[in-house]
N, C-alpha and C positions, 0 to 999 in steps of 0.2 A: 415652789413656782406658783404663780397666780394664773387664773384663767381656766380654760377647759382642761380636762384630763388629757395627758399625752396620748397620742394616737399610736406612735411607733416605739417599740422597745429597742434601745441601742446599747451596745457594750463598748466601753473604752478600755483598752488593755495597755497597761504601763507598769513596769516593775518598780517605779518610784512612787511611793504612796502619796506624798503631797502633790505631785504632778497629776496622779490619777484622780485625786479629789478635785483639783482645780479644773482640769479639762473635762471631767464628767459634768461639772456644773456649767461650764461654758458651752458644751455641746447640747445641753438640755434646753428645751424651749417648750412652747405650748403644743408642739407637734412631736417632740422627742423626750423620752425619759431614759437617761443614761445612769440611773442610780444603782443598778445592779453591778456586782463585781464579778470579774473573771480574772483571777490571779495567775500569772505565768510561773507557777511553782515548778512545773515541768511541761514538756510539750504535750504529753498524753493527758495530763490533768487539765491543761488549758483547753484542749480540743474537746474533751468530754464535757467540761463546764459549759462551753459555748453551745454544744449540741443540746444539753439539758435546758439551757436558757431560751433557745429558739429565738434569737433576736431578729429584728427586721433589718439591722445594719450593724456592721462591726467596724470600729475605728481603732487603729493600733499605732503606738509609738514605734519608731524603727528599731531602736535599741531596747531589747527586752532582757539583756544580759548584764546590765550595769549594776544592779543591786543583788547581793548574794546573801539572802536570808537563810537561817538554819533550816535544813531540810529541803531547800529549793535546788533544783537541777535545771536552771534556766540558761543553758548555754546555746541559745538560739536567738534569731532575730525575726522581725516581722515577716520577712520573705518565706522563712521556713514554715511558720504557722499558716500563712496564706496558701502555700502550696498544698499542705495537708488538707486544709478546708476545701480548696477547690477540687481536690481529688474526691473528697467525701461528697461534694455537691454533684459530681458527675453521676454518682450512684443514687443520689436522692435530689433530683433537680427541683422538687417542690420546696426544698429548704434552702435553695440557693439565694444568697443575699449579697448586697454590695459590701466590698471591703475597701476601706479608706486608710491611707497612710497619713499620719499626723506626726510631724517631728520637728526638730530644730533645723535652722538653716545649715548649720555645720554638718549635721548628719545627712541631710538631703544632698548637699553639694559634694561632700567628701566621701560618703559611704554608699549612698543609694544612687544608682544610675538608671534614671527613668527611661532611657532609650535602650536598655538591655532587657534580658529575659524577665527579671523580676517585675518589670513594668506591667507585664501582662496579667499579673496576679492582683493588681490593685485597680479599682475603677478610677480613683482620683488620688492626688496627694496634695497636702497643704502644709504650710509652716505653722507651728504652734502660735507664733506671735500674731498671725492673721486673725486669730480668734479673740485676742485681747480687746477689751473695751477701750474706747477713746479714739483719737485721731488715727486714721489709717486702718481701722478695724474692718474686716470683711465678714464679721460674724453673721449678719443678716443674710448676706449673699451666700455664704457657705451653708447656712441652714436651708435656704431655698433650693440649693443644688442637691443637698442630701435628701431632702423631701422628694425632689424630682427623680432621683435615682431609685429610692424605695418604691415610689409609685410606678416608675418605669419597669422595674423588675417584676412587679405584680402584673402589669399590663402584658409583658412578654409571656409570663406563665399563662395568663388567660388566653392569649392568642395561640400559644402552643396547644392548649387544651382544645381549642376549636378544631384543630387539624388544618387541612388545606395549606400545607407549607408553601406551595408555589405562589400563594397570594400574600405571604407573610410580609414581605417588604412593602407592598402597597398598603397594607393595613397599618403597619407601624408608621408609615409616612402620613397616614390619615388623608389619603387621596381617593377620589372616585376612580373606578377602572378607566374611565374615559380620560381623566387628566393624567393618571399614571402613565397611560400609553403615549402621552405627549412629551414626557421628559426622557432624557438620556440617563438611565440608571444602570447601564451595562456593568455587570460585575457585582452589584450590590446584593442581588438575590443569592448568589453563590457564597457570599461572605456569611450569610445567615443560615445556610443549610449545610448539612454534612454530606459525605460522599454518597449516601443512600438516598439523598433528596429529602430527608426529614429535617426538622428544625434543630439547630445546635442547642447546647445547654444555655440557660438564661444568661449566665455571666459572659459567655462567648458572644452571644447576640448583642448584649449590652455594650461590650467593649468594641465590637466591630461597628455598631451603629454610631456610638459616640465619636470614635476616631474618624470614621469615614464620612459621616453625614453632619454631625453637630460641630465638631472641631475643625474639620477640613473644609474650607470654602469650596463650593461646587454646586450641588443641588440647592444648598441653603447658603445664605450670607448673613453675617452679624450686623448689628446696628452700625458699628464703626466701618465695616466694609461697604455697607449701603451708602453711608455718608460720603465715603471716599469716592465711590462710583458717581455720586452726584456732584462731587467736587466742592462740597461745602463743609463747614465746621461741624463737629459733633453737637455743639450747642444749637446751631440753626436746624440741624436734622431733628433734634429732640423737640423743638418747637413745632416743626411740621408734623412729626409723628404724633405729638400730643393733640394735634388738631384732627387726627384721624385720617390723614392723607394717605398713609401707607397701610391702613388696617386690612385691606383686602390681600395684601402681600404676605401676611403673617403666617408662620408655620404653627400648627397646633397638634403635631404628632408626638411621638415618643420623646420624652425629656424636655418638652417645650416649657414646662413650668420652671425649669432652672436655667434655661438658655434661650434668650429671645432671638429668634431667627426669622428670616424672610426668604420666600421662594425666589430663586434667581430667575426662573422662567416667567413668573408673574411680574417681576420687575421689568424684564425685557418687554413684555406685552404692555405694561403700564407706560413705559417710555415711548413706545410706538404710538400709543393712543393719546399721549399728553403733549408730545412735542413734534414739530415738523422737521426735525433734524436729529441725527444721532448725537447724543451728549458727548460721546468719545471724540467727536470732531470739534468740540468747543473747549476753550480754556475754562479753568475753574471759575474765573470771574464772569465769563459769558454765561456759564450754567447758572450761577447764583442769580444773575440778572434775569434770566428767563424764568427761574423758579419764583423769584419775587414778583415778577409781572403776572405770572400764571395764577399764583395763589394769594396775591394782594397782601403780602406781608414782607417785612425785611428779612433778607437771607444773606449771611456772610460767607464769602468764598473761602475755601481752604487755602493755605499757603504752603508751598514746598518747604520742607525742613532743610533742604540743601540750598536752593536758590533764594528762598525767602519770598518768592513771587507767587501771586495767584493766577498768573498768566501761563500756567503749565496745564498740559492735558492729562489730568489725573486718571488713572485706570483702576487702582486697587488700593487696599490698605496694606501698609508694610507689615510683614509677618512678625516683626519685633515690636515696633512702637504702635502699630495699628493706625497711624495717621495716613492721610491721603498721599499717594506716591505716584510719580510719573515713570513711565517705562524707561525714559532716557537717563534717569538718575537712580537706577536700581539694578540689583543683581539677582540672579535666580537662587532660591533656597535649595539646599540638598534635600530632596524628598523622593526616595527611591521606590516607594510603594504606591505611586499614583495610579488610580483607576480612571477610565475614560471620562467619568462624570466629575472628576475633581479638578480644581483650579490650582495650578502650580504657584506656590508662594514666591514672593519677591521681597527683597530687603532694601530699604532706602540707603542711599549713600551716607546719610547722616548717622544711621545706626552702625554702619560699617566703620565710620570714622571714630565714633565714640566707644565702640566695642563692648563696654561693660554689660549692658542689658542683653546684648546678643549672647554673651557668655553665660549670663545667669539663666537665660531661657534655653541654653544649649541648642541654639539654632545655627546650622552650618550653611556655608555657601557652596553652591554647585561647583564642581571641579573646573568647568569651562570658564567660570568667572573669577577664578582665584587671582589672575593677573590684575584685574580691575581692583580687587581688594588691596593688593600690594601697592598699586599706584596711588590709591587714596591715602593709605597709611604712610606712604613715603612722600606725600605731598606732590606727586607728579600730576595727579588729578586734584584740582583745588576748587573751592567754592567760588562761583561767579561773583564778581563785584556788583552789588546792587547800587545803581545810581540814584541820586536824590536822597 
């Protein structure tokens, strides 16, 4: 590798040697060195090797029982290894590190259930093909997220060392006490603390924060969500963002280096200060026109994926495709663990109609809206005819 010496030591675990060599190289960068080996000869041997290596991050293939070398007793999968490691980290929280699942689409889809128990053992999971070079590669993005995770774990450990667990949520959000008091974060503090009121283990805090704050819209919203609330295309949003128009809305707390997010409450304040009318009362085209007039640059309105029109009152990004979506052409997502500060997800009619991406992402519809799904797929509810 060229450039500066790697900062973080990583371990990639795979029972297939050619795969181990290939993905160790693809995972390595100017910030990561995955050159060290940790062979899954047996569960105890592997765990001992990992503890001796003291990596900053661990990445594993799901299937570790496919290759049977002489002397190997590798009748286990990544979930079993992760469970043992997490148990060890409970006893030694200073050594707690991110654990990532990296496998083939077949194994992810058929063997690993990310919405079940084993999901809690892994910080993130990726498909192996996403690391490949060339068109469609997510290698740089994945590297950024892995770096954000490693740095985030260290930040959590540093904050736990400070003590004052009652202020942990505020510090991880990187808000002043005054601004923290302005937001509705009910329930977040309790996710990060144990029953005695002390901070949870680093991997528990990391998981709760990622799923409740970074991944789930509510306190924060993504670039696509903010574009949808503005009723404009992602491309027009990017041009406005590059001009610094939304810089004061940006989140810079835990994991911000891997996930670009904006504060919802700051957006609401910005909207009040910038416009003389609530954007929710305007169509996408009307919002785009107001933004273009306000910031003296061309802005393209979003178009509904169901009606094809920009004259819809967009409210949010579809949980599946992330495009601007209107309430009247969407259904509620099944999200049983919502806290007061979280925004319930919705799915556009177009994604309901097409099905494939919804199934791939394993996003389900709330029971109350199942009849609408049936009506769409049986063509009782049909796309409106666009005139002209």
